[in-house]
C-alpha positions in Angstrom: 33.7 247.0 155.4 30.7 246.3 157.7 31.3 242.8 158.7 31.5 240.8 155.5 29.7 243.4 153.4 31.2 246.4 151.7 30.0 249.6 153.3 31.6 251.9 150.7 34.3 251.5 148.1 36.6 253.9 146.3 38.4 252.5 143.3 40.9 254.7 141.4 42.8 253.2 138.4 46.2 254.6 137.5 49.0 253.5 135.2 46.6 251.9 132.7 45.6 255.0 130.8 46.8 258.5 130.0 45.1 259.8 133.2 43.9 258.0 136.3 40.2 257.6 136.7 37.6 256.5 139.3 35.7 253.3 138.6 32.4 254.6 140.0 30.3 251.8 138.4 32.5 249.2 140.1 32.2 251.0 143.4 28.4 251.0 143.2 28.4 247.3 142.4 30.3 246.5 145.6 28.4 248.8 148.0 26.2 246.9 150.5 27.2 243.5 149.2 29.4 240.7 150.5 32.9 240.8 149.0 34.1 237.5 147.6 36.0 236.6 144.4 32.8 236.6 142.3 31.9 240.1 143.4 35.5 241.3 142.9 35.5 239.9 139.4 32.2 241.5 138.6 33.5 244.9 139.8 36.7 244.5 137.8 34.8 243.7 134.7 32.7 246.9 135.3 35.8 248.9 136.0 37.4 248.0 132.7 34.2 247.8 130.6 35.0 251.0 128.7 38.7 250.3 128.2 39.9 250.9 124.7 43.3 249.3 124.4 45.7 250.0 121.6 47.4 247.4 119.6 50.5 247.2 121.8 49.0 247.6 125.2 45.9 245.3 125.2 47.7 243.3 127.9 46.8 246.0 130.4 43.1 245.1 130.5 43.4 241.6 131.9 46.4 242.6 134.0 44.4 245.5 135.4 41.4 243.3 136.1 43.5 240.7 137.9 45.3 243.4 139.9 42.0 245.0 141.0 40.5 241.6 142.0 43.7 240.9 144.1 43.6 244.4 145.7 39.9 244.1 146.6 40.3 240.7 148.2 43.5 241.8 150.0 41.6 244.8 151.4 38.7 242.6 152.5 41.1 240.2 154.3 42.7 243.1 156.2 39.3 244.0 157.6 38.5 240.6 159.0 
């Protein structure tokens, strides 16, 4: 963080797919911008945009988004 703006972000998602992956599009959306709930939601949407859930694990997409939003906002709060 640089004040209220995100200097850089690294987002790695694990436990929601067969292999962990970096959400580089979400990272790019956050860089240089203030971090609030709307920005965190936009980043979470980008992070899970390519998700292809199966019949019995579709719950992981909204759960993953909510977890990422909560993690981003918690990280931002630690920096203030």
